C-alpha positions in Angstrom: -0.2 48.9 35.7 1.0 47.2 38.8 -2.6 46.6 40.1 -3.6 45.1 36.7 -0.7 42.7 36.7 -1.5 41.7 40.4 -5.1 41.1 39.4 -4.0 38.9 36.5 -1.7 36.9 38.8 -4.5 36.5 41.4 -6.9 35.4 38.7 -4.4 32.8 37.4 -3.8 31.5 40.9 -7.5 31.3 41.6 -8.0 29.2 38.4 -5.1 26.9 39.4 -6.4 26.6 42.9 -9.9 25.8 41.6 -8.6 23.2 39.2 -6.4 21.6 41.9 -9.2 21.6 44.3 -11.4 19.9 41.7 -8.8 17.3 41.1 -8.4 16.6 44.8 -12.2 16.4 45.2 -12.4 13.8 42.3 -9.5 11.8 43.8 -11.1 12.0 47.3 -14.5 10.9 45.9 -12.8 8.0 44.0 -10.8 6.7 46.9 -13.4 7.4 49.7 -16.4 6.4 47.7 -16.6 2.8 49.1 -16.0 4.0 52.7 -18.6 6.7 52.4 -21.1 4.2 50.9 -20.5 1.8 53.8 -20.7 4.5 56.4 -23.9 5.9 54.9 -25.4 2.5 54.8 -24.6 2.0 58.5 -26.0 5.5 59.2 -29.2 4.6 57.4 -29.5 1.4 59.3 -28.9 3.3 62.6 -31.6 5.8 61.7 -34.1 3.1 60.8 -33.3 1.3 64.1 -33.9 4.5 66.0 -37.2 5.1 64.2 -38.3 1.5 65.0 -37.3 1.9 68.6 -39.3 5.2 68.8 -42.4 3.5 67.3 -42.0 0.5 69.6 -41.9 2.9 72.6 -45.0 4.7 71.3 -46.8 1.3 71.0 -45.7 0.3 74.5 
């Protein structure tokens, strides 16, 4: 009986933790979306520049 109740409590806690994590993830995505977008754009530009530099080096 004790084990069963412990399992139930753990299951409830897991569901709550999952839901809370999901909420936090949504909030994080909403707030950090623009920052991530900007940083990913910069990263893409950096990768493109590096690729260009590599091809230029190959040509030279």
